[in-house]
C-alpha positions as CSV (number, residue, x, y, z in Angstrom):
1,M,33.5,11.1,27.9
2,Q,35.7,14.4,28.5
3,G,33.8,17.1,30.4
4,A,30.9,15.4,31.3
5,K,29.7,16.2,34.6
6,P,29.1,13.1,37.3
7,W,25.6,13.9,37.4
8,Q,25.2,13.7,33.6
9,I,26.4,10.3,33.2
10,G,24.3,9.4,36.2
11,L,21.4,10.6,34.0
12,V,22.4,8.7,30.8
13,V,22.7,5.3,32.5
14,L,19.9,5.9,34.6
15,G,18.2,6.2,31.1
16,L,19.4,3.2,29.9
17,I,18.6,1.2,32.7
18,V,14.7,2.4,32.3
19,L,14.6,1.7,28.4
20,A,15.7,-2.0,29.3
21,G,13.4,-2.5,31.8
22,S,10.7,-1.2,29.0
23,V,11.8,-4.1,26.9
24,V,11.5,-6.2,29.0
25,Y,7.9,-5.3,30.3
26,Q,6.7,-4.9,26.4
27,C,8.4,-8.4,25.2
28,T,7.0,-10.7,28.5
29,I,4.8,-9.2,31.0
30,G,2.9,-6.4,28.7
31,S,2.1,-9.1,26.1
32,D,-1.4,-10.7,26.1
33,A,-2.9,-13.1,23.9
34,V,-5.2,-11.9,21.2
35,N,-9.0,-13.5,20.6
36,P,-9.7,-13.5,17.0
37,S,-13.9,-14.0,16.8
38,S,-15.8,-17.3,16.5
39,R,-18.5,-15.4,14.6
40,I,-19.3,-13.1,11.8
41,Q,-22.2,-11.3,11.2
42,L,-23.1,-10.9,7.2
43,I,-25.7,-9.2,4.9
44,D,-26.5,-10.9,1.3
45,V,-26.3,-8.0,-0.8
46,E,-29.2,-9.2,-3.4
47,T,-31.9,-10.1,-0.4
48,G,-30.8,-7.6,2.3
49,E,-31.0,-10.6,4.8
50,L,-28.9,-10.6,7.7
51,I,-26.9,-13.8,8.7
52,D,-24.7,-15.4,11.6
53,A,-21.9,-17.5,10.3
54,A,-19.2,-19.3,12.7
55,M,-15.9,-18.8,11.6
56,P,-13.3,-21.5,9.8
57,S,-12.3,-23.2,12.2
58,N,-9.1,-24.4,10.6
59,G,-7.9,-20.9,10.4
60,T,-8.1,-20.4,6.8
61,A,-8.7,-16.7,5.3
62,V,-12.3,-15.8,5.0
63,M,-12.4,-13.8,1.3
64,F,-15.2,-11.3,0.6
65,P,-18.0,-11.4,-1.2
66,A,-18.3,-14.9,0.1
67,T,-20.9,-17.2,-1.3
68,N,-24.0,-17.9,0.0
69,P,-25.3,-21.4,0.7
70,A,-28.6,-21.4,-0.2
71,T,-28.1,-19.1,-3.5
72,S,-24.6,-20.4,-4.8
73,K,-24.1,-16.5,-5.6
74,A,-21.1,-14.5,-4.0
75,T,-23.3,-11.9,-2.4
76,L,-22.1,-12.0,1.5
77,F,-20.6,-9.0,2.7
78,P,-19.1,-8.6,6.7
79,A,-22.3,-6.8,8.5
80,Y,-21.3,-4.7,12.3
81,Q,-24.0,-3.4,14.5
82,K,-23.2,0.1,16.2
83,D,-25.9,1.7,18.5
84,G,-28.4,-0.5,17.3
85,K,-27.6,0.0,13.5
86,W,-26.3,-1.9,11.4
87,F,-23.7,-1.2,8.9
88,T,-20.8,-2.4,6.4
89,E,-16.9,-1.5,5.4
90,G,-17.2,1.6,2.9
91,R,-14.8,-0.7,0.6
92,Y,-17.1,-2.9,0.0
93,I,-20.1,-0.7,-1.1
94,P,-18.0,-0.8,-4.8
95,Q,-18.3,-4.1,-4.8
96,M,-22.0,-4.5,-3.8
97,K,-23.1,-2.0,-6.5
98,G,-20.8,-4.4,-9.0
99,I,-23.1,-7.3,-8.4
100,V,-26.7,-5.4,-8.0
101,K,-27.9,-4.2,-10.7
102,G,-29.3,-1.1,-10.1
103,P,-29.5,0.9,-6.5
104,I,-29.1,-1.3,-3.1
105,K,-32.8,-0.6,-1.4
106,W,-30.5,-2.3,1.6
107,I,-28.3,0.1,1.6
108,S,-29.5,3.1,3.2
109,D,-26.7,5.6,3.5
110,P,-23.6,4.7,1.3
111,Q,-21.1,7.5,3.0
112,S,-21.0,6.1,6.3
113,G,-22.3,2.3,5.1
114,E,-25.2,2.5,7.0
115,L,-27.9,-0.8,6.2
116,A,-31.4,-1.2,5.9
117,P,-31.9,-5.0,6.3
118,A,-34.9,-7.4,5.5
119,N,-34.7,-8.7,8.9
120,A,-34.0,-7.3,12.5
121,E,-31.8,-10.4,13.7
122,P,-29.5,-11.9,12.1
123,K,-30.3,-15.9,11.3
124,S,-27.6,-18.6,11.8
125,V,-26.2,-20.1,8.6
126,Q,-23.3,-22.5,8.2
127,V,-21.4,-20.5,5.2
128,F,-17.7,-21.7,6.0
129,P,-16.8,-25.2,5.9
């Protein structure tokens, strides 16, 4: 390092020390475990019924639409509540329209994914094995 002043060398060394400390912090102290949810809320696109189901305990993936155990049809899509209103992800709406022929009366706003479910509170049903 020809022509480098002592304060410049000190600044580079200090930067390397801070970088090493940040890496150690992120890899050890700063990492928290993520706890996935054990329950999921679903809406039956044919009936508009809200369902509360336990997620599979064996860690298997869940595919949508899920099969409604009462009808044996793949009509269950994820739903979530925000500010007292029920919604679904917009990416599921084209699939819902493919299942139900004609307009879906349970979707009050296709743009936002806002739902108008048939029941106010989800009922607990065993959907996943």
